[in-house]
C-alpha positions as a Markdown table, in Angstrom:
| # | Residue | x | y | z |
|---|---|---|---|---|
| 1 | Met | 126.9 | -22.5 | 73.7 |
| 2 | Thr | 125.5 | -19.6 | 72.6 |
| 3 | Val | 122.3 | -19.2 | 69.8 |
| 4 | Lys | 122.9 | -17.1 | 67.1 |
| 5 | Asn | 119.9 | -15.0 | 67.0 |
| 6 | Glu | 117.5 | -15.2 | 64.2 |
| 7 | Arg | 116.2 | -12.4 | 62.1 |
| 8 | Ile | 112.3 | -12.5 | 61.6 |
| 9 | Ile | 111.0 | -11.4 | 58.9 |
| 10 | Asp | 107.0 | -10.5 | 59.7 |
| 11 | Val | 105.2 | -9.6 | 55.3 |
| 12 | Gly | 102.0 | -9.3 | 57.3 |
| 13 | Arg | 98.6 | -10.0 | 55.9 |
| 14 | Pro | 98.4 | -8.0 | 52.4 |
| 15 | Lys | 95.9 | -5.2 | 52.4 |
| 16 | Lys | 93.0 | -4.2 | 49.6 |
| 17 | Ile | 93.5 | -1.7 | 47.6 |
| 18 | Ser | 90.6 | 0.6 | 46.6 |
| 19 | Phe | 89.1 | 0.5 | 43.3 |
| 20 | Glu | 89.9 | 4.2 | 43.0 |
| 21 | Lys | 93.5 | 3.9 | 43.5 |
| 22 | Ser | 93.7 | 0.7 | 41.7 |
| 23 | Leu | 92.3 | 3.4 | 38.9 |
| 24 | Lys | 95.0 | 5.8 | 39.7 |
| 25 | Phe | 98.1 | 3.2 | 39.0 |
| 26 | Cys | 96.5 | 1.4 | 36.4 |
| 27 | Leu | 95.9 | 5.0 | 34.3 |
| 28 | Lys | 99.9 | 5.5 | 35.4 |
| 29 | Gly | 100.9 | 2.1 | 33.9 |
| 30 | Ile | 98.9 | 2.6 | 30.6 |
| 31 | Lys | 100.8 | 6.4 | 30.3 |
| 32 | His | 104.6 | 4.4 | 31.4 |
| 33 | Arg | 103.8 | 1.6 | 28.7 |
| 34 | Leu | 101.9 | 4.1 | 26.0 |
| 35 | Leu | 104.5 | 2.7 | 23.1 |
| 36 | Arg | 104.0 | -0.9 | 24.4 |
| 37 | Ser | 100.2 | -0.8 | 24.5 |
| 38 | Ser | 99.9 | 0.5 | 21.1 |
| 39 | Leu | 99.6 | -2.5 | 19.6 |
| 40 | Thr | 96.4 | -3.9 | 21.5 |
| 41 | Gln | 94.5 | -0.1 | 20.6 |
| 42 | Met | 95.4 | -0.4 | 16.8 |
| 43 | Val | 94.3 | -4.4 | 16.9 |
| 44 | Val | 91.4 | -2.9 | 18.4 |
| 45 | Val | 90.8 | 0.4 | 15.9 |
| 46 | Met | 91.0 | -1.8 | 13.2 |
| 47 | Ala | 88.4 | -4.3 | 14.3 |
| 48 | Val | 86.1 | -1.6 | 15.3 |
| 49 | Ala | 86.3 | 0.7 | 12.2 |
| 50 | Phe | 85.6 | -2.4 | 10.1 |
| 51 | Phe | 82.8 | -3.6 | 12.4 |
| 52 | Met | 81.6 | 0.4 | 12.2 |
| 53 | Val | 81.7 | 0.6 | 8.2 |
| 54 | Leu | 79.5 | -2.8 | 8.2 |
| 55 | Leu | 76.5 | -1.0 | 10.9 |
| 56 | Thr | 77.1 | 2.5 | 9.1 |
| 57 | Glu | 77.2 | 1.7 | 5.9 |
| 58 | Ser | 74.1 | -0.6 | 6.2 |
| 59 | Val | 72.0 | 1.9 | 8.2 |
| 60 | Ile | 72.4 | 4.7 | 5.9 |
| 61 | Gln | 71.5 | 2.7 | 2.3 |
| 62 | Ser | 68.6 | 1.4 | 4.2 |
| 63 | Ser | 67.3 | 4.9 | 5.5 |
| 64 | Val | 68.4 | 6.1 | 1.5 |
| 65 | Ser | 66.7 | 2.7 | -0.1 |
| 66 | Arg | 63.5 | 4.4 | 1.8 |
| 67 | Gly | 64.1 | 7.9 | 1.1 |
| 68 | Val | 63.8 | 6.9 | -2.4 |
| 69 | Gln | 61.6 | 4.1 | -2.9 |
| 70 | Gly | 59.3 | 7.1 | -1.1 |
| 71 | Glu | 60.2 | 9.3 | -3.7 |
| 72 | Ser | 59.7 | 7.2 | -6.5 |
| 73 | Ala | 56.1 | 7.0 | -4.8 |
| 74 | Thr | 55.8 | 10.7 | -5.3 |
| 75 | Val | 57.1 | 11.2 | -8.9 |
| 76 | Arg | 54.5 | 8.4 | -9.9 |
| 77 | Glu | 51.5 | 10.0 | -7.4 |
| 78 | Pro | 50.0 | 12.0 | -11.1 |
| 79 | Ser | 49.9 | 8.3 | -12.8 |
| 80 | Leu | 48.7 | 6.0 | -10.4 |
| 81 | Leu | 45.7 | 8.4 | -9.5 |
| 82 | Leu | 45.0 | 8.9 | -12.7 |
| 83 | Ala | 44.8 | 5.1 | -13.4 |
| 84 | His | 42.8 | 4.4 | -10.0 |
| 85 | Leu | 39.9 | 7.1 | -11.3 |
| 86 | Gln | 39.5 | 6.0 | -15.3 |
| 87 | Arg | 40.5 | 2.3 | -14.7 |
| 88 | Ala | 38.7 | -0.3 | -13.2 |
| 89 | Pro | 41.2 | -2.8 | -11.9 |
| 90 | Ser | 41.5 | -6.8 | -12.5 |
| 91 | Leu | 40.7 | -8.9 | -9.8 |
| 92 | Ser | 44.3 | -9.8 | -9.6 |
| 93 | Asp | 44.7 | -6.1 | -8.7 |
| 94 | His | 42.2 | -5.7 | -6.3 |
| 95 | Ser | 43.4 | -8.7 | -4.7 |
| 96 | Lys | 47.1 | -7.1 | -4.0 |
| 97 | Arg | 45.3 | -4.1 | -3.1 |
| 98 | Leu | 42.9 | -5.2 | -0.7 |
| 99 | Ala | 46.0 | -7.1 | 1.2 |
| 100 | Asp | 48.0 | -3.8 | 1.5 |
| 101 | Ser | 44.6 | -2.5 | 3.3 |
| 102 | Val | 44.9 | -5.1 | 6.0 |
| 103 | Glu | 47.5 | -2.7 | 7.8 |
| 104 | Asn | 46.7 | 0.5 | 6.1 |
| 105 | Ser | 42.9 | 1.3 | 7.3 |
| 106 | Ser | 42.7 | 4.3 | 4.6 |
| 107 | Ile | 42.1 | 1.7 | 2.1 |
| 108 | Gln | 39.4 | 0.3 | 3.3 |
| 109 | Glu | 37.7 | 3.3 | 4.0 |
| 110 | Glu | 37.3 | 4.0 | 0.0 |
| 111 | Ala | 36.4 | 0.3 | -0.2 |
| 112 | Met | 34.0 | 0.5 | 1.3 |
| 113 | Arg | 32.5 | 4.7 | 0.0 |
| 114 | Val | 32.9 | 2.7 | -3.2 |
| 115 | Thr | 31.5 | -0.8 | -3.3 |
| 116 | Gly | 28.8 | -0.4 | -0.2 |
| 117 | Phe | 30.4 | -3.1 | 1.6 |
| 118 | Ser | 30.1 | -3.5 | 5.6 |
| 119 | Gln | 33.4 | -2.9 | 7.3 |
| 120 | Ala | 33.4 | -6.3 | 8.2 |
| 121 | Lys | 32.3 | -7.6 | 4.6 |
| 122 | Ile | 35.3 | -5.4 | 3.7 |
| 123 | Glu | 38.0 | -6.3 | 6.6 |
| 124 | Ala | 37.3 | -10.2 | 5.9 |
| 125 | Leu | 37.4 | -9.8 | 2.3 |
| 126 | Ala | 40.9 | -8.2 | 2.9 |
| 127 | Leu | 42.2 | -11.0 | 5.1 |
| 128 | Arg | 41.4 | -13.4 | 2.4 |
| 129 | Cys | 43.3 | -11.9 | -0.2 |
| 130 | Glu | 46.2 | -11.3 | 2.3 |
| 131 | Ala | 46.2 | -15.2 | 2.2 |
| 132 | Glu | 46.0 | -15.4 | -1.2 |
| 133 | Gln | 48.9 | -13.2 | -2.0 |
| 134 | Thr | 50.7 | -15.0 | 0.7 |
| 135 | Tyr | 49.9 | -18.6 | -1.1 |
| 136 | Leu | 50.7 | -16.9 | -4.5 |
| 137 | Arg | 53.8 | -15.9 | -3.2 |
| 138 | Phe | 55.4 | -19.2 | -1.9 |
| 139 | Phe | 53.9 | -21.0 | -5.1 |
| 140 | Ser | 55.8 | -18.0 | -7.0 |
| 141 | Glu | 59.3 | -18.5 | -5.5 |
| 142 | Met | 59.9 | -22.0 | -5.9 |
| 143 | Arg | 61.7 | -23.3 | -8.4 |
| 144 | Ile | 60.3 | -24.3 | -11.5 |
| 145 | Gly | 60.8 | -28.3 | -10.7 |
| 146 | Lys | 59.2 | -28.6 | -7.7 |
| 147 | Arg | 56.3 | -26.2 | -9.1 |
| 148 | Arg | 55.7 | -28.3 | -12.2 |
| 149 | Ile | 55.8 | -31.7 | -9.4 |
| 150 | Leu | 53.2 | -30.2 | -7.4 |
| 151 | Ile | 50.7 | -27.6 | -9.2 |
| 152 | Lys | 51.6 | -28.7 | -12.6 |
| 153 | Lys | 51.9 | -25.5 | -15.8 |
| 154 | Asn | 49.1 | -23.7 | -13.0 |
| 155 | Lys | 49.2 | -20.0 | -12.5 |
| 156 | Gly | 47.2 | -17.8 | -10.5 |
| 157 | Gly | 43.7 | -18.3 | -9.4 |
| 158 | Glu | 43.9 | -21.6 | -12.0 |
| 159 | Ile | 46.6 | -23.2 | -9.0 |
| 160 | Phe | 43.7 | -22.9 | -6.1 |
| 161 | Ala | 41.3 | -24.3 | -8.1 |
| 162 | Tyr | 43.5 | -27.2 | -9.2 |
| 163 | Leu | 44.3 | -27.9 | -5.2 |
| 164 | Ser | 40.6 | -28.0 | -4.6 |
| 165 | Leu | 40.2 | -31.6 | -6.6 |
| 166 | Pro | 39.7 | -33.8 | -3.5 |
| 167 | Thr | 42.5 | -36.1 | -5.4 |
| 168 | Val | 44.7 | -33.6 | -6.0 |
| 169 | Trp | 45.0 | -32.5 | -2.3 |
| 170 | Ser | 46.0 | -35.7 | -1.0 |
| 171 | Asp | 48.7 | -36.0 | -3.8 |
| 172 | Phe | 50.0 | -32.3 | -3.9 |
| 173 | Leu | 50.4 | -33.2 | 0.8 |
| 174 | Ser | 52.1 | -36.6 | -0.1 |
| 175 | Lys | 54.6 | -35.2 | -2.8 |
| 176 | Leu | 55.1 | -32.0 | -0.7 |
| 177 | Glu | 56.2 | -33.7 | 2.1 |
| 178 | Pro | 59.4 | -35.4 | 1.0 |
| 179 | Met | 60.8 | -31.6 | -0.3 |
| 180 | Arg | 62.0 | -30.4 | 2.9 |
| 181 | Ser | 63.5 | -26.9 | 2.0 |
| 182 | Leu | 59.7 | -26.2 | 1.1 |
| 183 | Lys | 57.5 | -25.1 | 4.3 |
| 184 | Leu | 53.7 | -24.1 | 3.7 |
| 185 | Pro | 53.6 | -20.2 | 5.0 |
| 186 | Thr | 50.5 | -21.6 | 6.6 |
| 187 | Asp | 49.4 | -25.1 | 8.2 |
| 188 | Glu | 48.2 | -27.1 | 6.5 |
| 189 | Lys | 44.2 | -26.9 | 7.6 |
| 190 | Asp | 44.3 | -23.0 | 7.2 |
| 191 | Leu | 45.7 | -23.7 | 3.4 |
| 192 | Lys | 42.9 | -26.2 | 3.1 |
| 193 | Ser | 40.4 | -24.2 | 4.9 |
| 194 | Phe | 41.3 | -21.3 | 2.3 |
| 195 | Leu | 40.8 | -23.5 | -0.7 |
| 196 | Asp | 37.2 | -25.4 | 0.6 |
| 197 | Gly | 36.4 | -21.3 | 0.9 |
| 198 | Tyr | 37.9 | -20.2 | -2.8 |
| 199 | Pro | 35.2 | -20.5 | -4.8 |
| 200 | Gln | 32.8 | -18.1 | -2.4 |
| 201 | Phe | 35.5 | -15.7 | -2.2 |
| 202 | Gln | 35.9 | -15.6 | -6.1 |
| 203 | Asn | 32.3 | -14.5 | -5.6 |
| 204 | Asp | 32.7 | -11.8 | -3.7 |
| 205 | Met | 36.0 | -10.6 | -4.7 |
| 206 | Lys | 33.3 | -10.3 | -8.5 |
| 207 | Ala | 30.7 | -8.8 | -6.9 |
| 208 | Phe | 33.6 | -5.9 | -5.3 |
| 209 | Ser | 34.7 | -5.9 | -8.7 |
| 210 | Asp | 31.7 | -5.1 | -10.4 |
| 211 | Leu | 30.5 | -2.4 | -7.6 |
| 212 | Trp | 34.4 | -0.7 | -8.3 |
| 213 | Lys | 34.3 | -0.7 | -12.0 |
| 214 | Asn | 30.3 | 0.7 | -12.1 |
| 215 | Lys | 31.6 | 3.6 | -10.0 |
| 216 | Val | 34.3 | 4.4 | -12.4 |
| 217 | Gly | 32.2 | 4.5 | -15.6 |
| 218 | Glu | 30.1 | 7.1 | -13.0 |
| 219 | Leu | 32.9 | 9.1 | -12.5 |
| 220 | Glu | 34.2 | 8.7 | -16.4 |
| 221 | Arg | 30.7 | 10.1 | -17.2 |
| 222 | Val | 31.2 | 13.4 | -15.0 |
| 223 | Thr | 34.9 | 13.8 | -15.8 |
| 224 | Leu | 33.8 | 13.4 | -19.7 |
| 225 | Gly | 31.4 | 16.7 | -19.0 |
| 226 | Lys | 33.9 | 18.8 | -17.8 |
| 227 | Val | 37.2 | 18.0 | -19.7 |
| 228 | Gly | 35.5 | 17.4 | -23.4 |
| 229 | Lys | 38.4 | 16.3 | -25.8 |
| 230 | Gln | 41.1 | 16.7 | -23.2 |
| 231 | Ser | 42.8 | 14.0 | -21.3 |
| 232 | Leu | 42.0 | 14.5 | -17.7 |
| 233 | Ala | 45.9 | 15.4 | -17.3 |
| 234 | Glu | 45.8 | 18.5 | -19.4 |
| 235 | Trp | 42.3 | 19.5 | -18.5 |
| 236 | Leu | 44.0 | 19.6 | -14.8 |
| 237 | Val | 47.1 | 21.1 | -15.6 |
| 238 | Ala | 44.9 | 24.1 | -17.9 |
| 239 | Thr | 41.6 | 24.7 | -15.3 |
| 240 | Thr | 41.3 | 27.2 | -12.7 |
| 241 | Glu | 42.4 | 26.0 | -9.2 |
| 242 | Asp | 38.1 | 26.5 | -8.2 |
| 243 | Glu | 37.3 | 23.8 | -11.3 |
| 244 | Ala | 39.7 | 21.5 | -10.3 |
| 245 | Ser | 38.5 | 21.9 | -6.4 |
| 246 | Ala | 34.7 | 21.4 | -7.9 |
| 247 | Trp | 35.9 | 18.2 | -9.5 |
| 248 | Arg | 37.3 | 17.0 | -6.6 |
| 249 | Val | 33.8 | 17.2 | -4.6 |
| 250 | Gln | 32.6 | 15.5 | -7.0 |
| 251 | Val | 35.0 | 12.5 | -7.2 |
| 252 | Glu | 34.8 | 12.3 | -3.4 |
| 253 | Ser | 31.2 | 12.3 | -3.5 |
| 254 | Ile | 31.1 | 9.1 | -6.0 |
| 255 | Gly | 33.3 | 7.4 | -3.3 |
| 256 | Phe | 36.9 | 7.8 | -4.1 |
| 257 | Ser | 39.9 | 9.5 | -1.6 |
| 258 | Leu | 40.5 | 12.6 | -3.3 |
| 259 | Asp | 42.1 | 15.6 | -0.9 |
| 260 | Glu | 42.9 | 18.8 | -1.9 |
| 261 | Ala | 46.7 | 18.6 | -1.0 |
| 262 | Lys | 47.5 | 15.9 | -3.2 |
| 263 | Leu | 45.2 | 17.5 | -5.9 |
| 264 | Thr | 47.7 | 20.3 | -5.3 |
| 265 | Arg | 50.4 | 18.1 | -5.9 |
| 266 | Val | 49.4 | 16.0 | -8.7 |
| 267 | Arg | 48.7 | 19.4 | -10.5 |
| 268 | Glu | 51.8 | 20.9 | -9.7 |
| 269 | Leu | 53.7 | 17.5 | -11.0 |
| 270 | Leu | 51.7 | 17.3 | -14.0 |
| 271 | Lys | 52.6 | 20.8 | -15.3 |
| 272 | Thr | 55.9 | 19.9 | -15.2 |
| 273 | Thr | 56.0 | 16.4 | -16.5 |
| 274 | Ile | 53.6 | 18.0 | -19.7 |
| 275 | Ala | 55.6 | 20.6 | -20.5 |
| 276 | Arg | 58.2 | 17.8 | -20.5 |
| 277 | Asp | 56.9 | 15.7 | -22.5 |
| 278 | Gln | 55.5 | 18.3 | -25.1 |
| 279 | Ile | 59.1 | 19.6 | -25.5 |
| 280 | Glu | 60.3 | 16.3 | -26.1 |
| 281 | Met | 57.8 | 15.1 | -29.0 |
| 282 | Lys | 59.0 | 18.8 | -30.4 |
| 283 | Leu | 62.7 | 17.6 | -30.4 |
| 284 | Arg | 62.5 | 14.7 | -32.1 |
| 285 | Thr | 60.7 | 16.4 | -35.1 |
| 286 | Thr | 61.9 | 16.7 | -38.7 |
| 287 | Glu | 62.3 | 20.3 | -38.5 |
| 288 | Met | 63.7 | 20.7 | -35.2 |
| 289 | Val | 65.8 | 17.7 | -35.8 |
| 290 | Lys | 67.3 | 19.9 | -38.7 |
| 291 | Lys | 67.8 | 22.3 | -37.2 |
| 292 | Trp | 69.9 | 21.6 | -34.2 |
| 293 | Arg | 72.2 | 20.1 | -37.0 |
| 294 | Glu | 72.6 | 23.6 | -38.7 |
| 295 | Thr | 73.2 | 25.1 | -35.2 |
| 296 | Phe | 75.6 | 22.4 | -33.4 |
| 297 | Phe | 76.7 | 20.7 | -36.2 |
| 298 | Ser | 76.2 | 17.7 | -34.9 |
| 299 | Ser | 72.9 | 15.2 | -33.9 |
| 300 | Ser | 73.0 | 14.4 | -30.6 |
| 301 | Pro | 70.5 | 12.0 | -28.6 |
| 302 | Leu | 67.2 | 13.4 | -27.0 |
| 303 | Asp | 68.7 | 12.8 | -23.3 |
| 304 | Ala | 71.3 | 14.8 | -24.3 |
| 305 | Lys | 69.4 | 17.4 | -25.9 |
| 306 | Met | 67.3 | 18.3 | -23.2 |
| 307 | Leu | 70.1 | 18.8 | -20.7 |
| 308 | Arg | 70.9 | 21.3 | -22.8 |
| 309 | Leu | 67.3 | 23.3 | -22.4 |
| 310 | Thr | 68.6 | 26.2 | -20.7 |
| 311 | Asp | 71.1 | 26.7 | -23.9 |
| 312 | Pro | 69.8 | 30.7 | -25.3 |
| 313 | Lys | 70.6 | 28.4 | -28.5 |
| 314 | Val | 68.0 | 26.0 | -27.6 |
| 315 | Val | 65.9 | 28.8 | -26.0 |
| 316 | Glu | 65.6 | 30.6 | -29.7 |
| 317 | Met | 65.2 | 27.4 | -31.5 |
| 318 | Leu | 62.2 | 26.8 | -28.7 |
| 319 | Gly | 60.3 | 30.1 | -29.8 |
| 320 | Ser | 58.6 | 31.8 | -27.5 |
| 321 | Thr | 56.5 | 28.6 | -26.1 |
| 322 | Tyr | 58.8 | 28.3 | -23.1 |
| 323 | Ser | 59.9 | 31.1 | -20.8 |
| 324 | Lys | 63.2 | 30.7 | -19.5 |
| 325 | Glu | 61.9 | 30.3 | -16.1 |
| 326 | Glu | 60.0 | 26.9 | -17.6 |
| 327 | Leu | 62.8 | 25.6 | -19.3 |
| 328 | Glu | 64.7 | 26.2 | -16.0 |
| 329 | Lys | 62.2 | 23.9 | -14.3 |
| 330 | Val | 62.1 | 21.0 | -16.7 |
| 331 | Leu | 65.3 | 20.8 | -16.7 |
| 332 | Ala | 65.9 | 20.4 | -13.5 |
| 333 | Trp | 62.7 | 18.4 | -13.4 |
| 334 | Val | 64.8 | 15.9 | -16.2 |
| 335 | Lys | 68.3 | 16.0 | -13.8 |
| 336 | Tyr | 65.8 | 14.9 | -10.9 |
| 337 | Glu | 64.5 | 11.9 | -12.7 |
| 338 | Arg | 67.7 | 10.7 | -14.4 |
| 339 | Gly | 69.3 | 10.8 | -10.7 |
| 340 | Leu | 66.2 | 9.2 | -9.4 |
| 341 | Arg | 66.5 | 6.1 | -11.8 |
| 342 | Lys | 70.0 | 5.6 | -11.2 |
| 343 | Leu | 69.1 | 5.3 | -7.7 |
| 344 | Glu | 65.8 | 3.1 | -7.6 |
| 345 | Lys | 68.4 | 0.6 | -9.7 |
| 346 | Trp | 70.9 | 0.9 | -7.3 |
| 347 | Val | 67.7 | -0.1 | -4.5 |
| 348 | Asp | 66.5 | -3.0 | -7.1 |
| 349 | Leu | 70.0 | -4.3 | -6.8 |
| 350 | Asn | 70.9 | -3.6 | -3.3 |
| 351 | Gly | 68.7 | -6.5 | -1.3 |
| 352 | Glu | 69.7 | -5.9 | 1.7 |
| 353 | Ser | 68.7 | -2.6 | 1.8 |
| 354 | Lys | 65.1 | -3.8 | 0.7 |
| 355 | Ser | 65.2 | -6.1 | 3.5 |
| 356 | Gly | 64.8 | -4.2 | 6.1 |
| 357 | Ser | 67.5 | -5.5 | 8.3 |
| 358 | Ile | 70.5 | -3.4 | 9.7 |
| 359 | Ile | 72.8 | -5.7 | 8.6 |
| 360 | Gly | 73.0 | -8.7 | 6.2 |
| 361 | Gly | 73.7 | -12.2 | 7.0 |
| 362 | Arg | 77.4 | -12.1 | 4.7 |
| 363 | Lys | 78.3 | -8.7 | 6.9 |
| 364 | Ile | 77.1 | -10.4 | 9.9 |
| 365 | Phe | 80.5 | -13.5 | 9.1 |
| 366 | Leu | 82.6 | -10.6 | 8.4 |
| 367 | Ala | 82.0 | -8.7 | 11.7 |
| 368 | Leu | 82.3 | -12.2 | 13.2 |
| 369 | Ile | 85.9 | -12.8 | 11.8 |
| 370 | Ala | 87.2 | -9.3 | 12.3 |
| 371 | Phe | 85.9 | -10.1 | 16.2 |
| 372 | Leu | 87.4 | -13.6 | 16.4 |
| 373 | Val | 91.3 | -11.3 | 14.6 |
| 374 | Cys | 90.5 | -9.1 | 17.2 |
| 375 | Val | 90.4 | -11.8 | 20.1 |
| 376 | Val | 93.0 | -13.2 | 19.0 |
| 377 | Gly | 95.4 | -10.4 | 18.7 |
| 378 | Ile | 94.9 | -8.7 | 21.9 |
| 379 | Thr | 94.8 | -11.6 | 23.5 |
| 380 | Asn | 98.4 | -12.3 | 22.2 |
| 381 | Ala | 99.5 | -8.5 | 22.7 |
| 382 | Met | 98.5 | -9.0 | 26.4 |
| 383 | Leu | 100.6 | -12.1 | 26.8 |
| 384 | Met | 103.1 | -10.4 | 25.5 |
| 385 | Ser | 102.5 | -7.3 | 27.7 |
| 386 | Val | 102.3 | -10.0 | 30.8 |
| 387 | Thr | 105.6 | -11.7 | 29.5 |
| 388 | Glu | 107.8 | -8.6 | 29.9 |
| 389 | Arg | 106.0 | -7.6 | 33.3 |
| 390 | Phe | 107.3 | -10.8 | 35.2 |
| 391 | Met | 109.8 | -8.9 | 37.5 |
| 392 | Glu | 107.2 | -6.0 | 37.8 |
| 393 | Ile | 104.3 | -8.7 | 38.7 |
| 394 | Ala | 106.9 | -10.3 | 41.1 |
| 395 | Thr | 107.6 | -7.1 | 42.7 |
| 396 | Met | 104.1 | -6.3 | 43.3 |
| 397 | Lys | 103.2 | -10.0 | 45.0 |
| 398 | Cys | 106.2 | -8.7 | 47.4 |
| 399 | Leu | 104.7 | -5.7 | 48.4 |
| 400 | Gly | 101.7 | -7.6 | 48.6 |
| 401 | Ala | 99.5 | -7.4 | 46.1 |
| 402 | Thr | 96.6 | -10.2 | 46.2 |
| 403 | Asp | 95.9 | -12.0 | 42.9 |
| 404 | Gly | 92.6 | -10.2 | 42.8 |
| 405 | Phe | 94.2 | -6.9 | 42.0 |
| 406 | Ile | 97.0 | -7.9 | 39.7 |
| 407 | Leu | 93.9 | -9.5 | 37.7 |
| 408 | Lys | 91.7 | -6.4 | 38.3 |
| 409 | Gln | 95.0 | -4.3 | 36.9 |
| 410 | Phe | 95.1 | -6.1 | 33.6 |
| 411 | Val | 91.7 | -6.2 | 33.1 |
| 412 | Leu | 91.1 | -2.1 | 33.8 |
| 413 | Glu | 94.2 | -1.7 | 31.3 |
| 414 | Ala | 92.7 | -4.1 | 28.7 |
| 415 | Gly | 89.5 | -1.7 | 29.3 |
| 416 | Phe | 90.9 | 1.4 | 28.9 |
| 417 | Gln | 92.5 | 0.4 | 25.6 |
| 418 | Gly | 89.5 | -1.4 | 24.2 |
| 419 | Leu | 87.7 | 2.1 | 25.2 |
| 420 | Leu | 90.3 | 4.3 | 23.1 |
| 421 | Gly | 90.5 | 1.8 | 20.7 |
| 422 | Gly | 86.8 | 1.4 | 20.2 |
| 423 | Leu | 86.5 | 5.6 | 19.9 |
| 424 | Met | 89.6 | 5.6 | 16.7 |
| 425 | Gly | 87.8 | 2.8 | 15.1 |
| 426 | Met | 84.6 | 4.6 | 15.8 |
| 427 | Ile | 85.5 | 7.7 | 14.2 |
| 428 | Val | 87.8 | 6.2 | 11.3 |
| 429 | Gly | 84.5 | 4.0 | 10.6 |
| 430 | Leu | 82.2 | 6.3 | 10.9 |
| 431 | Val | 84.1 | 8.6 | 8.0 |
| 432 | Val | 85.0 | 5.5 | 6.0 |
| 433 | Ala | 81.6 | 4.8 | 5.6 |
| 434 | Ile | 80.3 | 8.0 | 5.1 |
| 435 | Leu | 82.4 | 9.1 | 2.5 |
| 436 | Lys | 82.2 | 5.6 | 0.8 |
| 437 | Asn | 78.6 | 6.3 | 0.3 |
| 438 | Leu | 79.0 | 9.6 | -0.5 |
| 439 | Ile | 80.7 | 8.3 | -3.6 |
| 440 | Gln | 78.2 | 5.5 | -4.2 |
| 441 | Leu | 74.9 | 7.3 | -4.0 |
| 442 | Gly | 76.0 | 10.9 | -3.8 |
| 443 | Thr | 73.7 | 13.8 | -1.7 |
| 444 | Pro | 70.9 | 11.1 | -1.0 |
| 445 | Thr | 73.2 | 10.2 | 1.7 |
| 446 | Leu | 73.2 | 13.5 | 3.3 |
| 447 | Thr | 69.6 | 13.8 | 2.8 |
| 448 | Tyr | 68.3 | 11.0 | 4.2 |
| 449 | Phe | 71.4 | 10.6 | 6.5 |
| 450 | Pro | 69.8 | 8.3 | 9.5 |
| 451 | Thr | 71.5 | 10.9 | 12.2 |
| 452 | Phe | 70.1 | 8.8 | 15.6 |
| 453 | His | 70.9 | 4.9 | 14.0 |
| 454 | Val | 74.3 | 6.3 | 13.7 |
| 455 | Phe | 74.5 | 7.5 | 16.8 |
| 456 | Val | 73.4 | 3.7 | 18.1 |
| 457 | Cys | 75.9 | 2.0 | 15.8 |
| 458 | Ala | 78.6 | 4.5 | 17.4 |
| 459 | Ile | 77.8 | 3.3 | 20.9 |
| 460 | Thr | 77.4 | 0.1 | 19.7 |
| 461 | Ala | 80.7 | 0.0 | 18.4 |
| 462 | Val | 82.7 | 1.4 | 21.0 |
| 463 | Ile | 81.0 | -0.9 | 23.5 |
| 464 | Cys | 81.8 | -4.1 | 21.1 |
| 465 | Gly | 85.6 | -2.4 | 21.4 |
| 466 | Ile | 85.4 | -2.7 | 25.3 |
| 467 | Val | 84.1 | -5.7 | 26.0 |
| 468 | Leu | 86.0 | -7.4 | 23.1 |
| 469 | Ala | 89.6 | -5.8 | 25.0 |
| 470 | Met | 88.5 | -6.9 | 28.6 |
| 471 | Leu | 87.2 | -10.4 | 26.8 |
| 472 | Ala | 90.4 | -11.0 | 25.5 |
| 473 | Ala | 92.3 | -9.7 | 28.5 |
| 474 | Ile | 90.6 | -12.0 | 30.9 |
| 475 | Tyr | 93.3 | -15.5 | 30.2 |
| 476 | Pro | 96.6 | -13.5 | 30.1 |
| 477 | Ser | 95.7 | -11.6 | 33.5 |
| 478 | Trp | 94.3 | -14.9 | 35.1 |
| 479 | Ser | 97.8 | -15.7 | 34.0 |
| 480 | Ala | 99.8 | -13.3 | 35.7 |
| 481 | Ser | 97.6 | -12.8 | 38.8 |
| 482 | Arg | 98.6 | -17.1 | 39.4 |
| 483 | Met | 102.0 | -16.4 | 38.9 |
| 484 | Ala | 104.2 | -17.3 | 42.2 |
| 485 | Pro | 106.3 | -14.4 | 43.4 |
| 486 | Met | 109.6 | -16.3 | 43.4 |
| 487 | Glu | 108.6 | -17.9 | 40.1 |
| 488 | Ala | 108.5 | -14.2 | 38.2 |
| 489 | Met | 111.8 | -13.2 | 39.6 |
| 490 | Arg | 114.0 | -16.2 | 38.4 |
| 491 | Val | 112.7 | -14.8 | 34.6 |
| 492 | Glu | 114.7 | -12.4 | 33.0 |
């Protein structure tokens, strides 16, 4: 009996493929399936673009908000300086300013020079003022119903005097305990310690205020001898630079802070604002109203009149009091103030930018929803890709590809698609965010454009695109790597 020789097939042990070869193989696969992989890329592009818009819009608005606040402070600098030097602040104003001095040493240095208090005493007073403002803010932000229950109708310093009463303090704690939504900004012991020392604190603040008031009176007498019947603002505009510098030296000798650069800025701003005020007063007169109606055959509001200051007819109406250059400067200032007021209104309404956070809670929620949709979309697209490539997976396995190689190929493919989609989404999101803010805020978007922060947002968005794509591809890739070759071959 003859035995037929059987053919022996020796598959051998699978060989491990280097990462470089896997990378080349992956790139060839992406190139071959470029149109099919576009679905995954588009999902990544949309998610990353949406995330980039949220991030970029937030950092741009935060930057513009800080810039506008800085411009507003500059515009108000003359009025704030004149008020600071000519009016004695109230105890409440002193408390707020000293509370701010905890993070601004220059305020404390001026307070020491004006009042003669030691550094240690000023620092201790500033800390007490900071605590007072913290507690006042806590009570002011409280709903009116709870405030009536806890502190009745007391306001300001009356709150602390009321809570200092022994019977009231225990009653306050018992009423506060069931109010779970309310939490004291400090420990109960700290608040009790503040209340116990509040009478002495008030005495120290009264002494501080009296000394400050005396120095304001001294400065007023010195200033009155120079300005005469003029206001200080008018005198600063009309006087020479040498006289203004001499007055500044006297101001600093009394103890108030006023450097040369600040005085120069204030004089320039006062010159423009006083000219604007004088022109407005002139345009309001009955004679000018009549001339305007005869010249333009209509009655215009004052704001509209101020925007036509460089009109030859308006220049002729105002006479030779102001040169064309002065009128152009006033007109530019009027337009600037109008634009700044609009931006200030926007800053007041834009709570998220004022808060200083990069991205607000609502936007975080939207970004998480976008990422969830992105993950689901990519996972679905990768599962479709696995289904379409059953024969390819089976062939690779028959040729010796390991489970790890299959897994690596699919994850790498998703990573490259995430990189490409992330770059495209980042560019789209950046353009959309810039255009949106240009339309909403105008040129301040470019003036205060936060280049570094936007660059960080761009890097973050691209990395998110890559990570999201790779995470979403893990399950489909694992499913592909676990398939048996013969089982995959049977799928049509």
